[in-house]
C-alpha positions as a printed Julia matrix, in Angstrom:
161×3 Matrix{Float64}:
 137.99  -118.95   27.78
 141.06  -117.93   25.96
 141.36  -117.67   22.24
 144.43  -118.77   20.43
 145.9   -116.93   17.48
 144.52  -119.6    15.17
 141.0   -119.21   16.48
 141.07  -115.45   16.09
 141.63  -115.71   12.35
 139.1   -118.44   11.76
 136.31  -116.73   13.61
 135.33  -114.45   10.81
 138.45  -112.58    9.89
 139.84  -115.22    7.48
 139.08  -115.87    3.85
 135.51  -115.88    2.87
 134.0   -117.59   -0.08
 132.39  -115.36   -2.58
 128.94  -116.49   -3.46
 127.36  -116.03   -6.86
 130.56  -115.03   -8.59
 133.55  -117.08   -9.61
 137.11  -115.95   -9.18
 137.5   -115.1   -12.85
 135.65  -112.25  -14.46
 133.71  -112.6   -17.72
 135.84  -113.21  -20.82
 135.49  -110.06  -22.89
 137.83  -110.93  -25.78
 136.47  -111.66  -29.26
 137.41  -114.96  -30.83
 138.79  -113.89  -34.22
 139.36  -117.38  -35.66
 135.87  -117.67  -37.23
 136.19  -114.11  -38.55
 139.52  -114.93  -40.21
 138.04  -118.12  -41.7
 135.12  -116.24  -43.24
 137.36  -113.49  -44.58
 139.71  -115.99  -46.23
 136.8   -117.79  -47.89
 135.45  -114.45  -49.2
 138.92  -113.5   -50.47
 139.21  -116.76  -52.4
 135.73  -116.36  -53.88
 136.49  -112.82  -55.07
 139.88  -113.84  -56.47
 138.24  -116.57  -58.54
 135.24  -114.56  -59.71
 137.0   -111.25  -60.51
 138.55  -112.35  -63.84
 135.18  -113.69  -64.95
 133.56  -110.28  -64.5
 135.92  -108.37  -66.79
 134.6   -109.58  -70.12
 131.56  -111.6   -71.08
 132.48  -112.89  -74.54
 135.51  -115.2   -74.69
 137.99  -114.13  -77.36
 141.66  -114.98  -77.82
 143.35  -111.59  -77.83
 146.54  -111.13  -79.83
 149.7   -110.67  -77.79
 151.71  -107.45  -78.09
 154.47  -105.74  -76.17
 152.19  -102.83  -75.22
 151.92  -101.94  -71.55
 148.84  -102.27  -69.4
 146.16   -99.58  -69.57
 144.88   -97.62  -66.64
 141.38   -98.48  -65.46
 138.68   -96.24  -66.87
 135.29   -96.11  -65.17
 132.36   -97.43  -67.21
 133.79   -98.09  -70.69
 131.8    -99.73  -73.48
 133.31  -103.1   -74.38
 132.92  -104.26  -77.97
 134.04  -107.83  -78.8
 134.68  -109.31  -82.25
 134.77  -113.1   -82.5
 136.65  -115.09  -85.21
 133.37  -115.76  -87.05
 132.88  -111.94  -87.43
 130.1   -111.79  -84.85
 130.03  -108.53  -82.87
 129.05  -108.19  -79.22
 128.4   -105.16  -77.06
 129.07  -106.44  -73.57
 127.48  -109.89  -73.78
 124.77  -109.02  -76.32
 125.24  -110.02  -79.97
 124.47  -107.25  -82.42
 124.47  -107.13  -86.24
 126.95  -104.78  -87.89
 124.15  -102.65  -89.39
 122.76  -101.85  -85.91
 126.16  -101.19  -84.31
 126.39   -97.39  -84.69
 122.76   -96.61  -83.71
 122.97   -98.91  -80.69
 126.22   -97.33  -79.47
 124.81   -93.82  -79.92
 121.8    -94.65  -77.76
 124.03   -96.3   -75.12
 126.46   -93.4   -74.89
 124.96   -89.95  -74.89
 128.52   -88.63  -74.71
 130.74   -89.61  -77.67
 133.87   -89.14  -75.55
 132.97   -92.23  -73.51
 135.78   -94.75  -74.1
 135.13   -97.81  -76.27
 137.29  -100.89  -75.84
 137.49  -103.09  -78.96
 138.45  -106.67  -78.08
 139.07  -108.44  -81.38
 140.03  -112.1   -81.48
 143.47  -112.68  -83.0
 141.89  -114.89  -85.67
 139.23  -112.34  -86.66
 139.77  -110.92  -90.13
 141.38  -107.55  -90.46
 138.49  -106.45  -92.67
 135.82  -106.79  -89.98
 137.99  -105.07  -87.36
 138.71  -102.19  -89.75
 135.0   -101.89  -90.66
 133.98  -101.77  -86.98
 136.58   -99.16  -86.13
 135.63   -97.06  -89.18
 131.97   -97.25  -88.15
 132.87   -96.07  -84.64
 134.98   -93.23  -86.0
 132.32   -92.0   -88.43
 129.73   -92.18  -85.64
 131.67   -89.52  -83.76
 133.39   -91.62  -81.09
 136.83   -90.25  -80.31
 138.18   -92.6   -77.65
 138.54   -95.98  -79.37
 141.01   -98.44  -77.82
 142.21  -101.83  -79.09
 142.65  -104.34  -76.28
 145.44  -106.93  -76.53
 147.26  -109.3   -74.19
 150.72  -108.34  -72.98
 153.81  -110.49  -73.44
 153.97  -110.67  -77.19
 157.09  -110.72  -79.33
 159.42  -107.78  -79.0
 160.07  -105.48  -81.92
 163.5   -104.68  -80.55
 165.83  -106.09  -83.19
 166.4   -109.75  -82.39
 168.68  -110.87  -85.26
 167.73  -114.58  -85.05
 164.13  -113.89  -86.08
 163.3   -114.0   -89.76
 161.65  -110.89  -91.12
 158.4   -111.48  -93.03
């Protein structure tokens, strides 16, 4: 019995099927599409909620040409509304209790205090609050305003008051 060249290869020397394993190996790449989706949703949520966390009491700040301040860690925010109500953070406080409350909040009188006074608040109440802070020993008192106000740089078309 003679074997042909074709029979020699088919008798065990040819291709064999692999059992139990497919030709492709396991896919070891991570699908990043769901990760990107979640990250974009989180980014949008933080972008929307970040401005709401800066100040609790809504006031309409006066606009000035002053530049932006550098961020200071853990300042005390004091807000003055147009109706002369005073807030520390989001808590309303009477003027008579302002200095004692601030002294108990800040053991260190060099802790910065940001005064956010509404543009329609009377000058008298703002001056009284700042005088109270100054006589209480606080040295770092800052008035907060919005940027983009009128320039003081000599525009001849504007009427002087």
